[in-house]
C-alpha positions in Angstrom: 12.3 -14.1 1.1 9.1 -16.2 1.4 10.2 -18.4 4.3 10.0 -15.8 7.0 7.5 -13.4 5.3 7.5 -9.9 6.7 5.2 -7.5 4.7 7.0 -4.5 6.4 10.3 -5.7 4.9 8.8 -6.0 1.4 7.0 -2.6 1.2 9.4 0.3 2.1 7.3 3.4 1.6 4.6 4.9 -0.6 5.4 7.2 -3.5 3.9 10.7 -3.2 4.2 12.4 -6.6 1.5 14.3 -8.6 1.4 11.3 -11.0 1.0 8.7 -8.3 -1.8 10.9 -6.7 -3.6 10.9 -10.1 -3.2 7.1 -10.3 -4.8 6.8 -6.8 -7.7 9.0 -7.7 -8.4 8.0 -11.3 -7.1 4.5 -11.8 -7.5 2.9 -8.3 -3.7 2.2 -8.2 -1.1 2.6 -5.4 2.6 3.2 -5.9 5.3 1.9 -3.5 9.0 1.6 -3.3 9.7 -2.1 -2.5 12.6 -4.4 -1.7 14.7 -5.1 -4.8 14.5 -8.8 -4.2 10.6 -8.9 -3.9 8.7 -10.5 -6.8 5.2 -9.7 -7.9 3.4 -12.4 -5.8 5.3 -11.3 -2.7 4.4 -7.7 -3.3 0.8 -8.6 -3.8 0.7 -10.6 -0.6 2.4 -7.9 1.4 -0.1 -5.2 0.2 -3.1 -7.5 0.9 -1.9 -8.2 4.4 -0.9 -4.7 5.3 -3.9 -2.9 4.0 -6.6 -5.5 4.1 -7.5 -5.2 0.4 -7.5 -7.5 -2.6 -5.0 -6.8 -5.4 -5.9 -7.2 -9.1 -2.5 -6.7 -10.7 1.1 -5.6 -9.9 3.6 -3.9 -12.2 7.2 -3.4 -11.2 10.1 -1.4 -12.6 13.6 -0.3 -11.5 13.9 3.4 -11.2 16.9 5.4 -12.4 17.9 5.7 -8.7 18.2 1.9 -8.6 15.1 1.4 -6.4 12.3 -1.0 -7.3 8.9 0.6 -7.8 5.7 -1.3 -7.6 2.4 -0.1 -9.1 -0.5 -2.0 -7.5 -4.0 -2.0 -8.9 -6.7 -2.8 -6.4 -9.8 -4.8 -7.3 -12.9 -2.6 -8.0 -14.6 -3.3 -4.7 -11.6 -1.6 -2.9 -10.7 2.0 -3.1 -7.1 3.2 -3.4 -8.2 6.5 -1.9 -9.2 4.8 1.3 -5.7 3.2 1.6 -4.0 6.5 0.7 -6.0 8.3 3.5 -4.9 5.5 6.0 -1.3 6.1 4.9 -1.7 9.9 5.3 -0.8 10.7 1.7 -4.2 12.2 0.7 
């Protein structure tokens, strides 16, 4: 996946639930559904390139629907609310 890197292929779409909105507002985290084959460094790079931010940490999990969910914590100097507004989810 790293050879011909396409951040749009890694990040599928943002998750818009009450819990993910609370994470955006209170914990400076964004939640995305990502490609199942993407690893944490790839997800970090994709988010940094797409939204022009710096990522502090990435958590991943496989949902009960078989999708891969990534929780991305931004560094303190960047605001998740700003990215959420750009995405149109706030």
